[in-house]
N, C-alpha and C positions, 0 to 999 in steps of 0.2 A: 836792445840787441839780444839779451838773454831771453826775453819773452818771445821774440820772434823765432829764436833758435828752437825753443821748446814747444811753442804753440803755433808756429807757421804751418802753412798747408802741407809742405813736404814732410815736416816733422810729424804732423798729425797722421799722415799716411804710414810713416814708420811705426808710430805708436799703435795704429790700427793693426798693422801687420803683426806686431809682437803680441797684442792682446788676442787677436783672432787665432794665431797659431797656438797660444796657450789654451784657448778654448778647444781647438782642434785636438790638441794632445790629450786634454782632459776627456773629451768625448771618446777618443780612440781607446784610452786606458779603460774607461768604464765599459764601453761597448764590447771590447775584446773579452771582457770577463762575463758579459751577459750573452754573447753570441759566439759562434765557432768560426774557425778559419774558413770553413765551407761557406758560411753565410757571407763573409766578406768577399769571397771569390764570386759568388752570385751577384752581389752588389757591384763588384768591379766590372763584370761582364755586362750587366744591365746599363751601367753608366757609360760604358764604351758604345753600346748601341744607341743610347740617347744622344751622346755627343756626335756620333756618326750622322744621325738624322739631322741634328742642328747644323752641323758644318756643311753637309751636302747642300743645304737649302739656305745658307747664309746670304742675306741680301744687303748687308752693310748699313743697316738703319742708323746705328749709333754714329758712325763716322759721317754719314750723310747729313744727319741733323746738326751735329756739332759744326760742320764746315759751312753749311748753307746759310746765306743771309736771310732767307725767307722764313726761318724757323719761328720768328716772332708772329707770323700770320697763322691764325687759327685754322683756316681752310687748308693750308699747306700741311700742318701737323695732322689734321684729320685724314687727309689723303694718304699720308705715309703710314699712319696708324692702321688704316683699313687694309693696306697691303700686308702689314705685319700680321694682323689678325687672320686674314685669309690664308696666309702661309701656315699659321699655327693650326688652323682647322684641318687643312689638307694633310699636314704632317701627322697629326694625331690619328686621322682615319687610316692613312697609309701604314703607320706603325702597327695598328691593330690588325690590318689585313695581312701584313707580311710577318707578323710575330711568329706564327707557326713555322713557315719555311725557314726563317732566320734561326730559330731555336734548333731546328733539325740540322741546319748547316753546321752549327757549332756542336752538334752531337749531344745536345742537352734539351730534348723536347719538353721536359717539365717546366722550362723557363718561359714557354709561350704565353701563358696568362700573365706572368709577371711583366714581360715586355709590353704587352698590350695595355696594362694598367699604367705602367710607368710612362707610356707614350702620351698620356694626358698632359704631361709637362709642357708640350708644345702649344696646346690650346690655352693652358693657363697663362703661359708667358705672353701669348698674343693679346690676351685680354688686358694686360697692364697698360697704364697710361704712359705717354711719352714724356711726362713732366720731369721724371728723374734725369732723362737725357738732356732736356732743356736746362735743367739746373746745372748739369755738368758743363754745358756750353757756357753758362754764365759763371763757371768756376766757383759754385757754391759748395766747396769741398767739405766744409765742416758739417753742413746739414746732411750731405750724402753719407759721410762717415758715421755720424750719429745714428742714422736710421739703419745702416748696414749692420753696425755692431749690435744694436738692439734686436734686430731680426735674427742675427746669429745666436744670441743668447736664448731667444725664444725657441729657435729651431733645435738647439742643443737639449733644452728641457723636454721638448716634444719627443725627440728621438730616444732619449734615455727612458722616458716614461713608457713609450710604446715597446721598447726592447724588453723592459722589465715585465710587461704584461704579455706580449706576444711571444717573445723569445726566439724569433726567427728573422730572416732577411726582410720579411714583409714589414717589420718595424721601421727599417731605414727607408724603404720604398714609400711607405705611407707618410712618414714624417717629412720626406722631401716634398711630396705633393701638398701637404698641409702648409708647410713653410712657404712654398711658392705661392699658394693661394693667399696667404696673409700678406705676402709681398705685393700682390696685386692690389689688395685693399689699401695698403700703405701708400702705394703710388698715387692713389686718388685722394686719400684723406689727409696726408701729411705734406702735400705740395700745393702751391698756388696754381690757379688756372690749369687744373688737371683734367677737366672733363674732355671726353672724346665722343665723336659720333661717326657713324658709318658714312663714308664719302668716297666712292670708288672713282678713280681717275686713271684712264689708260695712258694719258699723257704723263702723269706722274710715275706710273709704272715703267714706261719706257725710259724716262729720265733717271730713275733709280737704277735701272739695269745698266745704263751707260756708265753710271758712276761706279757701280759695284761689280761689274763683270770680272775684273781682275781679282777683286776681293773674294767673289764667289769661287772662282777657279783656285785661288790660293787656299781657301778654307777646305775645299775638297782634298787638296794635297795635305793640308794640316790633319785632316781625318786619317789619311793613311799613315802619316808620321806619328801622330800621338795616340791613336787607338789600334793601329794594326798589330802592335805587339800583343795586346791583351786578346784580341780576336784570334790571333795565331796560336798563342800559348794556351788559350782555352781548349784547343784541340790536342795540344801536346802534353799538358800537365794534368794531374789529378786535382780535384778541387782544393784539397788542403794545401798543396804546394802553390797552386795559383793564388790562394788566399795570402800566403806569405809575400808573394810578389806584389799583390795589390796593396798590402799594408806598407811595404817598403816604398812603393811608388807614391802613395799618399804622403808619406813623410818627406820624400825627396822633393815633391812639388810644393811643400809648405811655403818655401820662400817666394813662390809665385804670387802669393797674396800681396806682397810688396811690389813685385815687378809689374803685375797687371794693374794694380791700383795706382802706382806712381806714373807708369807710362800712359795709361788711359785718362786719368783724372788730373794730372799735373802737367806732364811733359807735352803731350800732344796739343792740348788747348793752348799752352804757352808758346810752343813752336809755331803753331798756326797763326797766333797773334803776331809773333815776331816776323814771320814771313809776310804778313800783310802790312805791318807798320814800319819795320826797320830791318829789311832783309840783309843789309850789309853786316849786321851784327850776329847773324844766325850761327856761324861757325863758332864764335866765341861763346855765345849763350849755350850752345849745345853741350859744351864741356863744363863751363863755369856753373851753370844753374843746377847741374846734377852731380857735382863733384862729391859733396859730403854723403848723400844717400848711396851713391855708387861705391864709395870706399867702404862704408859700413856694410853694405850688402856683400861686397867681395870678401871681406874678412869673415862674415858670418857663414856665407855659403862655402867657403874653403874649410871652415871649422866643421861644418856638417859632414863633409867628405871624410875628414880625418877621424871624427868622433862617432860615425854612423853605427858600427857594431855595438859599442857600449850603450848608445842611446836606446837601441832595441832592448838590450838586457835590462836597463833601468826602467823602461816604460812598461814592458809586458812580461807576462809569465813565461816559463820555459818553453811552452808550446810554440812560441814565435821567434825563438833565438835564430833560426835559419834565415830570417828576413834581413839580418845584419849584413850579410855578404851582398845581397841585392841592393840594399840601401846605399852602401858605400860606392858602388858603381853608378847607380842611377842618379846620385847627387851631383855627378860631374856636369850633367846637362844644365841644371838650374844655375850653376856657377856662371855660365856664359850668357844666360838669358837676359840679364840686365842690359848689357851692352848691345845684344841683338835686338831687343825690343826698342831701345833708344834709336838705333839705326833705322829700324822700320818706321818709327813715328816721324823722324825728321824727313825721311824720303817721301812719306805720304804728305806731310806738310808742304814739301817742295812741289807737290803735284806729280809724284811718280809712284802711284799705287801698284804699278807693274812690278816694283821691287819685291813686294810681299809675295807675289806669285813666283818670281824667278828664284828667290832664296829658298822657297819651299820645294821647288824642283831640285835644287842642289841637295837639300836635306833628304828628299825621297830617293834620289839616285844613290846617295851615300848609304842610306839604310838598306836598300836593296842589295848593294854590293857587299857592304860590311856584314849585313845580317846573314847573307848566304855563306860568306866565308867563315863567319863565326859559327854558324850551325854546322858547317862541314867539318871544321877542325876542333871545335870546343863543345858543340852541343848547345843546350839551352843557355848556358852562361855566355856563350858567344853572341847570342841574340841580345842578351842583357847589355853586353859591352857595346854593341852597335847602338842601342838606344841611349846608353849613357854618354856616348861621345859625339852624338849627332850635332850638338850645338857648336862643337869646335869648328867644323867645316863651315857652318853658318856664320860664325864670327869672321873667318877669313874672307868669305864672300862679302860680308858687310863692310869690311875694311876697304875692299876694292871699290865698292859703290861709293863710300864716303870720300875716298880719294878723288874719284871722278868729279864729285861735287865740290872739291876744294874744302872739305870739312875735316877730314881725318888728321888727327894729331897723335902720332905714335908715342910721344912722351907720356901723354895721359893714359893711353891704352896700356902701355907697359907698367905704369904705376898701378893701375887697377889689378893687373895680373900679379904683380909683386905683393900687393897687400893681400890678395887672395891666397897666395902661397904662404904668407905668414899665418893666415888663419888656418890653413890646412896643417901647418906644423904644430900650432897650438892644439888643434883638435886631436891630432895623432898622439901628441904627448899626453893629453888628458885621457885618451883611450887606453894608452899603455898603462897609465897609473891605475885606472879603474879596473882593468883586467888583472893587474898584479894584486891589487887589494882584494878583489872578489875571487881571485884564483880561477879566472875564466880561461879556458883553453883557446 
């Protein structure tokens, strides 16, 4: 029992999240001393552009492979891989073509060559084998975690080394490309039956589109939801202030390593299996199997909200103190993401991919209304508040959808919120103590 609790798949995801976040913090602490806030602002803008390109063209390959029974067939995998590679080639070319106009739109024309070079990530991603996704379908979680952690350690070493030599945002851009290229190599070398060959199939293309059309529509909305703030603020803020916002956003999203890893690698494959083999137990399994990780996450995410300002002071030099106010607000959204991701995965497992689209419509409408009101009455900080609270409305909509499927149990949902509130109280108390000891205003 103890061995399972410590080394089970879910626990390993938690350990992975803790370790990767420690690496992320170490990386951030080192890089902020080697680079400037302006450099982080540039990287933040470039990342938003790349995420925008990826989301607009998302074809749902991962979910398609995990869910389909034909994944064991080599021809089927080759046909899907071909479609993903074709997508990557097209995206890299389009990114290079539109790099100049996009940089001009953001009123930062000097970023055009950076955007063009960074756009190669689409091509590199398309070259990777589908073997890791097949391993996910087979729930080979330990192998996936081991490779991911090793790749992140290697990526950290590369980024720090390049930052020390180059001393500009190019260090992070180039290290990301190198790390991604190594990931492609790993996808072939470290997995069984990983070879791929070009095999174009219009029938498979049409089938993938039928499956992913709601996912594609949803990810376009996700683009506006997750990246719109940076693209808008890049026009409203000077680079040094935007850099503080980017750093705060990176820390606020740190818990997402657990959310995305757990939801994608543990919860969705499990719920899909339960839906196939024992659908009558789905509602119970939805809460029972994620109880411990959800409670731990709620407490930690609540603590991040309360402790945010002191965390910035402890990690960074005085140049970055202003990021504390942004972090405390932006950390509200990740607090609700565990429940929201869980609701999304169970709805897809039930055969309702439309949910992903409609909940993103709800998010977008909220951001448009709340963002406009926030900007009108509070200025930039009003936009930050809109971004930080968007997952609250998504939570409410998710509860409505779960209730319609006879899955919602408000007793558990309230428990998660109460534990999160306890974490917030502990974090706020620790923040008060740190500020008193260090005499921080």
